[in-house]
ROSE-4610 file (N, C-alpha, C; in Angstrom, 1 decimal, always signed):
// ROSE-4610
residu = [M/M/M/I/I/I/G/G/G/V/V/V/S/S/S/A/A/A/F/F/F/T/T/T/L/L/L/P/P/P/K/K/K/P/P/P/T/T/T/D/D/D/P/P/P/D/D/D/Y/Y/Y/M/M/M/D/D/D/I/I/I/R/R/R/T/T/T/R/R/R/H/H/H/P/P/P/I/I/I/I/I/I/S/S/S/I/I/I/Y/Y/Y/N/N/N/D/D/D/K/K/K/Y/Y/Y/T/T/T/S/S/S/D/D/D/K/K/K/E/E/E/M/M/M/S/S/S/A/A/A/A/A/A/G/G/G/I/I/I/P/P/P/M/M/M/H/H/H/A/A/A/H/H/H/V/V/V/N/N/N/D/D/D/I/I/I/I/I/I/K/K/K/S/S/S/L/L/L/G/G/G/K/K/K/P/P/P/T/T/T/A/A/A/Q/Q/Q/D/D/D/I/I/I/E/E/E/Y/Y/Y/V/V/V/D/D/D/W/W/W/H/H/H/R/R/R/G/G/G/K/K/K/L/L/L/P/P/P/L/L/L/Y/Y/Y/H/H/H/L/L/L/Q/Q/Q/Y/Y/Y/G/G/G/G/G/G/I/I/I/L/L/L/F/F/F/E/E/E/S/S/S/T/T/T/H/H/H/E/E/E/M/M/M/W/W/W/Y/Y/Y/N/N/N/S/S/S/A/A/A/S/S/S/E/E/E/A/A/A/E/E/E/H/H/H/I/I/I/R/R/R/K/K/K/I/I/I/T/T/T/L/L/L/F/F/F/N/N/N/R/R/R/D/D/D/A/A/A/V/V/V/T/T/T/P/P/P/R/R/R/G/G/G/I/I/I/G/G/G/V/V/V/G/G/G/D/D/D/T/T/T/L/L/L/E/E/E/Q/Q/Q/V/V/V/Y/Y/Y/N/N/N/A/A/A/Y/Y/Y/G/G/G/R/R/R/P/P/P/D/D/D/F/F/F/V/V/V/T/T/T/W/W/W/Y/Y/Y/E/E/E/W/W/W/F/F/F/Y/Y/Y/G/G/G/I/I/I/Q/Q/Q/Q/Q/Q/Q/Q/Q/E/E/E/W/W/W/R/R/R/T/T/T/G/G/G/I/I/I/W/W/W/F/F/F/V/V/V/H/H/H/D/D/D/G/G/G/K/K/K/K/K/K/V/V/V/V/V/V/R/R/R/I/I/I/K/K/K/M/M/M/G/G/G/N/N/N/A/A/A/G/G/G/F/F/F/D/D/D/S/S/S/D/D/D/L/L/L/K/K/K/K/K/K/V/V/V/D/D/D]
num = [1/1/1/2/2/2/3/3/3/4/4/4/5/5/5/6/6/6/7/7/7/8/8/8/9/9/9/10/10/10/11/11/11/12/12/12/13/13/13/14/14/14/15/15/15/16/16/16/17/17/17/18/18/18/19/19/19/20/20/20/21/21/21/22/22/22/23/23/23/24/24/24/25/25/25/26/26/26/27/27/27/28/28/28/29/29/29/30/30/30/31/31/31/32/32/32/33/33/33/34/34/34/35/35/35/36/36/36/37/37/37/38/38/38/39/39/39/40/40/40/41/41/41/42/42/42/43/43/43/44/44/44/45/45/45/46/46/46/47/47/47/48/48/48/49/49/49/50/50/50/51/51/51/52/52/52/53/53/53/54/54/54/55/55/55/56/56/56/57/57/57/58/58/58/59/59/59/60/60/60/61/61/61/62/62/62/63/63/63/64/64/64/65/65/65/66/66/66/67/67/67/68/68/68/69/69/69/70/70/70/71/71/71/72/72/72/73/73/73/74/74/74/75/75/75/76/76/76/77/77/77/78/78/78/79/79/79/80/80/80/81/81/81/82/82/82/83/83/83/84/84/84/85/85/85/86/86/86/87/87/87/88/88/88/89/89/89/90/90/90/91/91/91/92/92/92/93/93/93/94/94/94/95/95/95/96/96/96/97/97/97/98/98/98/99/99/99/100/100/100/101/101/101/102/102/102/103/103/103/104/104/104/105/105/105/106/106/106/107/107/107/108/108/108/109/109/109/110/110/110/111/111/111/112/112/112/113/113/113/114/114/114/115/115/115/116/116/116/117/117/117/118/118/118/119/119/119/120/120/120/121/121/121/122/122/122/123/123/123/124/124/124/125/125/125/126/126/126/127/127/127/128/128/128/129/129/129/130/130/130/131/131/131/132/132/132/133/133/133/134/134/134/135/135/135/136/136/136/137/137/137/138/138/138/139/139/139/140/140/140/141/141/141/142/142/142/143/143/143/144/144/144/145/145/145/146/146/146/147/147/147/148/148/148/149/149/149/150/150/150/151/151/151/152/152/152/153/153/153/154/154/154/155/155/155/156/156/156/157/157/157/158/158/158/159/159/159/160/160/160/161/161/161/162/162/162/163/163/163/164/164/164/165/165/165/166/166/166/167/167/167/168/168/168/169/169/169/170/170/170/171/171/171/172/172/172/173/173/173/174/174/174/175/175/175/176/176/176/177/177/177/178/178/178/179/179/179/180/180/180/181/181/181/182/182/182/183/183/183/184/184/184/185/185/185]
x = [+1.1/+0.1/+1.0/+0.5/+1.3/+1.0/+2.4/+2.5/+1.6/+1.2/+0.7/+1.0/+2.2/+3.0/+2.8/+2.8/+2.6/+1.1/+0.4/-0.6/-1.1/-2.4/-2.9/-3.7/-3.5/-4.9/-5.5/-7.2/-8.1/-9.1/-9.3/-9.9/-10.7/-11.8/-13.7/-13.5/-12.6/-12.9/-12.7/-12.6/-12.4/-13.6/-13.6/-15.3/-16.4/-15.6/-17.3/-17.6/-16.2/-17.4/-18.1/-17.6/-18.5/-19.7/-19.8/-21.4/-22.0/-21.4/-22.1/-22.6/-21.8/-21.5/-23.3/-23.1/-24.4/-25.5/-25.3/-26.7/-27.9/-29.1/-30.2/-31.2/-32.2/-31.7/-30.1/-29.6/-28.2/-28.2/-26.8/-26.6/-26.5/-27.1/-26.7/-25.4/-24.6/-23.3/-23.8/-23.5/-23.4/-22.3/-21.9/-20.4/-19.9/-20.5/-20.9/-19.4/-18.6/-17.4/-16.8/-16.7/-16.5/-17.6/-18.5/-19.2/-20.0/-18.9/-19.9/-18.8/-19.9/-19.2/-17.3/-16.8/-15.5/-14.4/-14.8/-14.4/-14.5/-15.6/-15.5/-16.1/-14.8/-14.2/-12.7/-12.9/-11.9/-11.4/-10.0/-9.7/-10.3/-10.7/-11.1/-12.6/-13.5/-14.6/-15.7/-16.5/-16.8/-18.3/-18.9/-19.9/-20.9/-21.9/-23.0/-22.7/-21.8/-21.2/-21.9/-22.6/-23.7/-22.8/-23.0/-22.6/-21.7/-22.5/-22.1/-20.5/-20.9/-19.7/-18.8/-18.7/-17.4/-16.7/-17.6/-16.8/-16.5/-16.9/-16.1/-15.0/-15.1/-13.5/-12.6/-13.2/-12.6/-11.5/-12.7/-12.8/-13.5/-13.6/-13.9/-13.9/-14.9/-14.1/-13.6/-12.5/-11.6/-13.0/-13.8/-15.3/-16.1/-17.2/-18.6/-20.1/-21.3/-22.2/-23.4/-24.4/-25.4/-26.4/-27.3/-28.0/-29.1/-30.5/-31.7/-32.5/-33.0/-33.9/-35.2/-35.3/-37.3/-37.1/-38.4/-38.3/-40.0/-40.9/-42.0/-42.4/-41.6/-41.9/-41.2/-41.3/-40.5/-39.5/-38.3/-37.1/-36.4/-35.4/-34.1/-32.7/-32.0/-30.9/-29.8/-28.7/-27.9/-26.3/-25.5/-24.4/-23.3/-22.3/-20.4/-19.7/-19.2/-18.0/-16.6/-15.9/-15.1/-13.5/-12.4/-11.4/-10.1/-9.7/-8.6/-8.9/-8.6/-8.8/-10.0/-10.6/-10.9/-12.6/-13.6/-14.9/-16.3/-16.9/-18.0/-19.2/-19.9/-21.3/-22.8/-24.2/-24.9/-25.7/-26.7/-27.3/-29.4/-29.7/-31.2/-31.9/-32.3/-33.2/-35.0/-35.8/-36.9/-37.6/-36.8/-37.0/-37.2/-36.8/-36.0/-37.5/-37.5/-38.4/-38.3/-37.4/-37.3/-36.1/-36.0/-35.3/-33.6/-33.7/-32.5/-31.7/-32.3/-31.4/-30.9/-30.8/-30.2/-29.0/-28.7/-28.1/-26.3/-26.6/-25.4/-25.3/-23.7/-22.9/-23.2/-23.7/-23.7/-22.9/-21.7/-20.6/-19.0/-18.0/-17.1/-16.0/-15.1/-14.5/-13.1/-11.9/-10.8/-10.2/-9.4/-9.2/-7.7/-6.7/-5.2/-5.1/-3.7/-3.3/-3.5/-4.8/-4.6/-5.1/-5.5/-6.6/-6.3/-6.6/-6.4/-7.4/-7.7/-8.9/-8.4/-9.1/-9.0/-7.8/-7.5/-6.5/-5.4/-5.0/-4.1/-3.6/-4.9/-4.8/-5.2/-4.4/-4.7/-4.4/-4.9/-4.5/-3.1/-2.7/-1.2/-0.8/-1.1/-1.2/-1.5/-0.7/-0.8/-2.1/-2.7/-3.9/-3.0/-1.7/-1.4/-1.5/-1.4/-1.8/-2.9/-3.9/-5.5/-5.6/-5.1/-5.5/-4.5/-3.7/-3.5/-3.8/-4.2/-5.1/-6.7/-7.2/-9.2/-9.1/-8.2/-8.0/-9.0/-9.6/-10.3/-11.2/-11.6/-12.6/-14.3/-15.6/-16.5/-17.1/-16.6/-16.7/-15.5/-15.5/-14.3/-15.2/-14.6/-14.9/-13.3/-13.0/-12.0/-11.2/-11.9/-11.5/-11.7/-12.5/-13.2/-12.7/-12.5/-12.5/-13.8/-14.8/-15.8/-15.7/-15.7/-16.0/-17.0/-18.1/-19.2/-20.6/-21.5/-23.2/-23.9/-23.6/-25.1/-25.9/-27.3/-28.5/-28.8/-29.9/-29.8/-29.8/-30.4/-30.2/-29.6/-29.1/-28.8/-27.1/-26.3/-24.9/-24.1/-23.6/-23.1/-21.7/-20.5/-19.5/-18.0/-17.0/-15.8/-15.3/-15.4/-14.6/-13.4/-12.2/-11.2/-10.9/-11.2/-10.8/-9.5/-9.4/-7.8/-7.6/-6.0/-6.1/-5.5/-5.3/-5.3/-3.5/-2.8/-1.9/-2.2/-2.6/-2.6/-3.7/-4.6/-5.5/-5.2/-6.3/-6.5/-7.4/-8.8/-9.3/-9.9/-10.8/-11.5/-12.3/-13.8/-15.0/-15.5/-16.0/-16.9/-18.3/-19.4/-20.7/-22.3/-23.0/-24.0/-23.6/-24.1/-24.1/-24.4/-24.7/-24.7/-23.6/-23.0/-21.5/-21.5/-20.8/-20.3/-19.9/-20.4/-19.9/-18.4/-17.1/-16.2/-15.9/-17.0/-16.8/-15.8/-15.3/-13.7/-12.7/-12.5/-12.1/-10.7/-9.8/-8.2/-7.9/-7.1/-6.9/-5.7]
y = [-1.5/-0.3/+1.6/+2.1/+3.5/+4.6/+4.9/+5.7/+6.8/+7.3/+8.3/+9.7/+9.7/+10.6/+10.6/+10.4/+10.6/+11.7/+11.8/+13.1/+13.5/+13.9/+14.6/+14.0/+13.7/+13.0/+13.7/+12.9/+13.5/+14.9/+15.8/+16.5/+17.5/+17.8/+18.0/+19.0/+19.8/+20.8/+20.3/+18.9/+18.4/+18.6/+19.0/+18.9/+17.9/+16.7/+15.3/+15.7/+16.2/+15.9/+17.3/+18.2/+19.2/+19.4/+18.2/+18.2/+17.3/+15.9/+15.5/+16.1/+17.4/+17.8/+19.3/+19.5/+20.6/+20.3/+19.0/+18.7/+18.4/+18.7/+18.3/+17.9/+16.8/+16.2/+15.4/+15.0/+14.8/+12.9/+13.2/+12.5/+10.6/+10.0/+8.4/+7.9/+6.9/+6.6/+5.0/+4.6/+3.0/+2.5/+1.7/+1.4/+0.3/-1.0/-1.7/-2.9/-2.6/-3.1/-3.4/-2.2/-1.6/-2.4/-2.5/-3.0/-4.2/-5.2/-6.5/-6.7/-8.0/-8.2/-8.5/-8.4/-9.0/-7.9/-6.9/-5.6/-5.2/-4.7/-4.4/-4.7/-5.2/-6.1/-5.4/-6.0/-5.8/-7.1/-7.2/-8.1/-9.8/-9.8/-11.1/-11.2/-9.8/-10.2/-9.2/-9.7/-9.0/-8.4/-6.9/-6.3/-7.5/-7.3/-7.8/-9.3/-9.4/-10.5/-10.2/-11.0/-11.5/-11.0/-9.8/-9.8/-11.0/-12.3/-13.3/-13.6/-13.7/-14.1/-13.2/-11.9/-11.4/-11.3/-11.5/-11.5/-13.0/-14.3/-15.8/-15.7/-14.9/-14.4/-13.9/-12.6/-11.9/-11.6/-12.5/-12.1/-11.5/-11.5/-9.8/-8.6/-8.0/-6.5/-5.9/-4.3/-3.3/-3.3/-2.5/-1.8/-2.0/-2.3/-2.6/-1.5/-1.6/-0.9/-0.7/-1.7/-1.8/-0.5/-0.1/+1.0/+0.7/+1.3/+0.5/+1.9/+1.8/+3.3/+2.7/+3.7/+3.3/+3.1/+2.1/+1.4/+1.1/+1.0/+0.8/-0.5/-1.2/-2.4/-2.7/-1.7/-1.4/-1.1/-1.7/-0.8/-2.0/-1.1/-1.8/-1.8/-2.6/-2.9/-2.7/-1.4/-1.0/-1.2/-2.0/-2.6/-2.1/-1.5/-0.8/-1.6/-2.4/-3.5/-2.7/-2.7/-2.3/-2.6/-3.2/-3.9/-3.0/-2.6/-1.5/-0.4/-0.1/+0.5/+0.8/-0.9/-1.3/-1.4/-0.2/-0.6/-1.0/-2.0/-2.7/-1.7/-1.8/-1.1/-1.7/-1.9/-2.0/-0.7/-0.6/+0.8/+0.1/+1.7/+1.5/+1.7/+0.8/+1.0/+0.8/+0.8/+1.0/-0.6/-0.4/-1.7/-2.9/-2.9/-4.4/-5.2/-6.6/-7.4/-7.7/-7.7/-8.2/-8.0/-7.3/-6.7/-7.9/-8.8/-9.3/-9.0/-8.5/-8.1/-6.8/-6.0/-5.1/-5.7/-7.0/-8.1/-7.9/-7.7/-7.5/-6.1/-6.7/-5.0/-4.8/-3.1/-2.2/-1.3/-1.5/+0.2/-0.4/-0.2/-1.0/+0.6/+1.0/+2.3/+2.1/+2.3/+1.6/+3.4/+3.1/+4.4/+4.5/+3.6/+3.5/+1.6/+1.5/+0.2/-0.9/-1.3/-2.4/-3.4/-2.7/-3.3/-2.8/-3.2/-2.8/-3.3/-2.9/-3.1/-4.2/-5.2/-6.1/-6.3/-5.0/-4.1/-3.9/-4.3/-3.6/-1.9/-1.3/+0.0/-0.3/+1.0/+1.3/+2.8/+3.4/+4.2/+4.5/+6.0/+6.2/+6.4/+5.6/+5.1/+6.3/+7.0/+8.1/+8.2/+9.3/+8.9/+8.3/+8.6/+7.4/+6.1/+5.6/+4.1/+3.7/+4.6/+4.1/+4.5/+5.2/+5.3/+4.0/+3.8/+2.7/+1.2/+1.3/+0.1/+0.0/+1.3/+1.5/+2.0/+3.0/+3.3/+4.5/+5.3/+7.0/+7.1/+7.7/+7.6/+7.6/+7.2/+7.5/+8.8/+9.4/+10.7/+11.9/+12.7/+13.2/+15.2/+15.1/+16.1/+16.4/+17.6/+18.1/+17.5/+16.2/+15.5/+14.0/+13.4/+12.1/+11.2/+10.8/+9.7/+8.7/+8.4/+7.6/+6.5/+5.5/+4.6/+3.5/+3.8/+2.8/+3.0/+3.1/+3.5/+4.2/+5.4/+7.3/+6.7/+7.1/+7.9/+8.7/+9.4/+10.6/+10.7/+9.9/+9.7/+8.7/+7.9/+6.5/+6.4/+6.0/+5.8/+4.4/+3.8/+2.6/+3.0/+2.3/+2.0/+2.0/+2.6/+2.7/+4.1/+4.9/+6.1/+6.6/+6.7/+6.8/+8.5/+9.2/+9.7/+10.9/+11.5/+11.7/+13.1/+13.8/+15.1/+15.9/+15.4/+15.8/+15.3/+14.6/+13.5/+12.3/+11.9/+10.9/+10.6/+9.1/+8.5/+8.4/+9.1/+9.5/+8.6/+8.0/+7.5/+6.6/+5.1/+4.2/+4.1/+4.5/+4.0/+3.1/+1.8/+1.1/+1.0/+0.7/+0.3/+1.5/+1.6/+2.9/+3.7/+4.9/+6.3/+6.1/+7.8/+7.6/+7.8/+7.9/+7.9/+9.4/+9.8/+11.1/+11.8/+13.2/+13.9/+14.1/+14.5/+15.0/+16.4/+17.2/+18.5/+19.6/+19.4/+20.1/+20.2/+21.2/+21.3/+21.3/+20.5/+20.7/+21.4/+22.1/+23.1/+22.0]
z = [-0.1/+0.4/+0.1/-0.8/-1.0/+0.5/+1.2/+2.7/+1.9/+3.5/+3.0/+2.3/+3.0/+2.9/+1.5/+0.7/-0.9/-1.0/-0.1/-0.1/+1.5/+1.6/+2.6/+3.3/+4.5/+5.3/+4.9/+5.4/+5.1/+6.1/+5.4/+6.8/+6.7/+7.4/+8.0/+6.2/+6.4/+4.7/+3.3/+3.6/+2.1/+1.5/+0.0/-0.5/-0.6/-0.3/-0.5/+1.3/+2.5/+4.3/+4.0/+3.7/+3.4/+2.9/+1.9/+1.3/+2.2/+3.1/+3.7/+4.5/+5.4/+6.6/+6.4/+4.9/+4.7/+4.3/+3.6/+2.7/+3.7/+3.7/+4.0/+3.4/+3.5/+4.7/+5.2/+5.9/+6.1/+5.2/+4.3/+4.3/+3.9/+4.0/+4.7/+3.7/+4.7/+4.4/+4.5/+3.7/+4.6/+3.9/+4.6/+4.5/+5.3/+5.2/+6.3/+6.5/+5.7/+5.8/+6.9/+8.2/+9.4/+10.6/+9.9/+10.9/+11.9/+11.2/+11.7/+13.0/+13.8/+14.9/+15.2/+14.1/+14.3/+13.5/+13.1/+13.3/+14.3/+15.3/+16.1/+17.4/+17.6/+19.2/+19.7/+20.5/+21.6/+22.7/+22.7/+23.5/+23.8/+21.9/+22.1/+22.3/+22.4/+22.5/+21.7/+21.2/+19.7/+20.1/+19.6/+19.5/+20.1/+20.5/+20.9/+21.6/+22.5/+23.3/+24.5/+25.2/+26.1/+27.6/+28.6/+29.6/+30.2/+30.8/+31.0/+30.5/+29.4/+28.3/+28.6/+28.6/+28.5/+30.3/+30.6/+32.3/+32.6/+31.6/+31.7/+31.1/+30.1/+29.3/+29.6/+29.9/+30.6/+32.4/+33.1/+34.6/+34.9/+36.3/+37.1/+36.7/+36.2/+35.7/+36.6/+36.2/+37.4/+37.9/+37.4/+37.6/+36.8/+37.8/+36.9/+37.6/+36.7/+36.9/+36.3/+37.0/+36.5/+36.6/+35.7/+36.4/+35.7/+36.2/+35.1/+35.0/+34.1/+32.8/+32.6/+32.6/+32.5/+31.5/+31.1/+29.5/+29.2/+28.2/+28.7/+28.5/+29.5/+29.7/+31.4/+32.0/+33.6/+33.4/+34.2/+33.9/+33.5/+32.6/+31.8/+32.6/+32.8/+32.8/+31.7/+32.1/+31.5/+32.2/+31.3/+31.8/+31.4/+32.4/+32.3/+33.1/+31.9/+32.4/+31.8/+33.0/+32.4/+33.0/+32.1/+32.1/+31.9/+33.0/+32.9/+32.0/+30.5/+29.3/+28.3/+28.4/+27.9/+28.7/+27.8/+28.7/+27.2/+28.4/+27.7/+28.0/+26.9/+27.8/+26.5/+27.5/+26.3/+26.5/+25.7/+25.4/+25.9/+25.7/+25.5/+24.3/+23.7/+22.6/+22.8/+22.5/+22.7/+22.1/+20.6/+20.0/+20.6/+21.4/+22.3/+23.1/+22.8/+22.9/+24.1/+24.5/+26.3/+27.2/+28.4/+28.6/+29.0/+28.6/+28.3/+26.9/+25.9/+24.8/+25.2/+26.9/+26.9/+27.7/+28.0/+28.7/+27.3/+26.4/+24.8/+24.8/+24.5/+24.3/+23.1/+23.1/+21.8/+21.6/+22.7/+23.0/+23.4/+22.5/+23.5/+23.2/+24.0/+24.1/+24.7/+23.5/+24.5/+24.5/+25.7/+26.6/+26.1/+26.4/+26.1/+25.5/+25.4/+24.8/+25.6/+26.4/+26.8/+25.4/+24.0/+23.3/+22.3/+20.9/+19.8/+19.4/+17.8/+17.4/+16.3/+15.8/+15.0/+13.8/+13.4/+12.1/+12.6/+14.3/+14.9/+15.4/+15.4/+15.5/+17.0/+17.4/+19.3/+19.5/+21.0/+21.4/+21.4/+20.8/+20.7/+18.7/+18.3/+16.7/+16.3/+14.8/+14.2/+13.3/+12.5/+11.5/+10.3/+10.3/+8.7/+8.9/+10.6/+10.5/+10.2/+11.1/+10.9/+9.0/+8.6/+7.5/+6.5/+6.8/+6.3/+6.8/+7.6/+8.1/+7.4/+7.6/+7.4/+6.0/+4.9/+4.4/+4.9/+3.3/+3.9/+4.3/+5.7/+6.3/+5.7/+5.9/+5.4/+6.2/+7.2/+7.4/+8.5/+8.5/+9.9/+10.0/+11.3/+12.0/+12.4/+13.2/+13.7/+14.4/+15.1/+16.4/+16.0/+15.1/+14.7/+13.8/+13.5/+11.7/+11.7/+11.0/+11.5/+9.9/+10.4/+9.6/+9.9/+8.9/+9.8/+8.7/+8.9/+8.6/+9.2/+8.5/+9.0/+8.5/+9.1/+8.7/+9.6/+9.0/+9.5/+11.3/+11.6/+13.1/+14.0/+13.3/+13.4/+12.9/+13.7/+13.6/+14.1/+13.2/+14.1/+13.2/+13.6/+13.0/+14.1/+13.7/+14.5/+14.4/+15.4/+16.0/+15.9/+15.5/+16.0/+16.5/+17.9/+18.3/+18.4/+18.1/+18.0/+18.1/+17.9/+18.5/+17.4/+16.0/+14.8/+14.4/+15.2/+15.2/+15.1/+16.4/+16.9/+17.3/+17.5/+18.1/+20.2/+20.2/+21.8/+22.5/+21.5/+21.6/+20.8/+20.8/+19.6/+20.2/+19.9/+20.1/+18.7/+19.6/+18.5/+18.9/+18.0/+18.2/+17.7/+18.4/+17.8/+18.2/+18.0/+17.9/+19.5/+20.4/+21.6/+22.8/+22.2/+23.0/+23.6/+24.7/+25.1/+23.7/+23.8/+22.3/+23.0/+22.3/+23.0/+22.1/+22.5/+22.4/+22.4/+21.4/+21.5/+20.0/+19.4/+17.9/+18.2/+17.5/+17.5/+15.5/+16.0/+15.0/+14.9]
């Protein structure tokens, strides 16, 4: 593969990204290449794994929390299992048929090099390394590169949060992550 040094890394001001950002309704992106359970995994745990399977595989979490949120059929448990710099979380989806569906992980966040993506990218790697492993992002902002599927109000995929040069966090799964609202020049 040609090294990134032969061209400029993608920027939010690139015309194709500006078109996606400014078009109303928001343009859909459908790139399911990066949304499989295999692509969205960490420490050998695939997306949608059951919380009990994670504990069975990785042992006791370094931190865990279960919060209960209102759901149209009562209370829904939301799980947060942390193993060092890896956080596995379930989410609240109105379409769940049973509360047991919330026992499957829908978000994985990597905060350090305790784990890397299946393509070998981890926190601290350069944007050039991300580009060489994943190709051109489907969407970019000043602080994130996104690979995956985006509909008007819904996204799933892999986000590489960066400081302009290096990856500072990796988010995998569906939308609804806490926003990193800072602009990096």
